[in-house]
C-alpha positions in Angstrom: -39.0 0.5 -26.7 -37.1 -2.0 -24.6 -38.8 -4.1 -21.9 -37.1 -2.2 -19.1 -38.5 1.1 -20.4 -42.1 -0.1 -20.2 -44.2 0.7 -17.2 -45.3 -2.8 -16.1 -48.2 -3.4 -13.7 -50.3 -6.2 -12.3 -54.0 -6.5 -12.0 -55.6 -5.1 -8.9 -57.1 -8.6 -8.5 -53.7 -10.2 -8.2 -53.0 -12.0 -4.9 -50.5 -10.7 -2.4 -48.4 -13.9 -3.0 -47.6 -12.9 -6.6 -48.3 -16.4 -8.0 -50.1 -17.1 -11.3 -50.1 -13.6 -12.4 -49.3 -11.6 -15.6 -48.1 -8.1 -15.9 -49.1 -5.7 -18.7 -47.6 -2.6 -20.1 -49.3 -0.1 -22.4 -47.8 1.6 -25.4 -49.5 3.8 -28.0 -50.2 0.9 -30.3 -50.0 -2.4 -28.3 -50.5 -4.0 -24.9 -47.4 -6.0 -23.8 -48.0 -9.1 -21.6 -45.4 -11.0 -19.6 -45.2 -13.6 -16.8 -44.7 -11.9 -13.5 -42.9 -14.9 -12.0 -40.1 -14.7 -14.7 -39.8 -11.2 -16.1 -36.6 -12.2 -18.0 -38.6 -14.3 -20.4 -39.8 -12.6 -23.6 -43.1 -10.8 -23.5 -45.7 -10.8 -26.2 -47.7 -7.9 -27.6 -51.2 -7.6 -29.0 -52.8 -4.6 -30.7 -54.9 -2.5 -28.3 -58.1 -3.4 -30.2 -57.4 -7.1 -29.7 -56.7 -6.6 -26.0 -60.0 -4.7 -25.6 -61.9 -7.5 -27.2 -60.1 -10.1 -25.0 -60.8 -8.3 -21.8 -64.5 -7.8 -22.8 -64.8 -11.5 -23.5 -63.3 -12.7 -20.3 -65.2 -10.2 -18.2 -68.4 -11.9 -19.3 -67.3 -15.4 -18.1 
């Protein structure tokens, strides 16, 4: 799946200015993450299980 075919979205906590934000796109197996300020740069992907653990960890901070 190419980057343009992915349905990218920002967090509902993102500011209206669009600075310092990441976008994510979900696939069946991975969560893709990219810099919203420069969408031409490569994204990275993590397995869904890893993303779930990461979100659980940061939500406790």
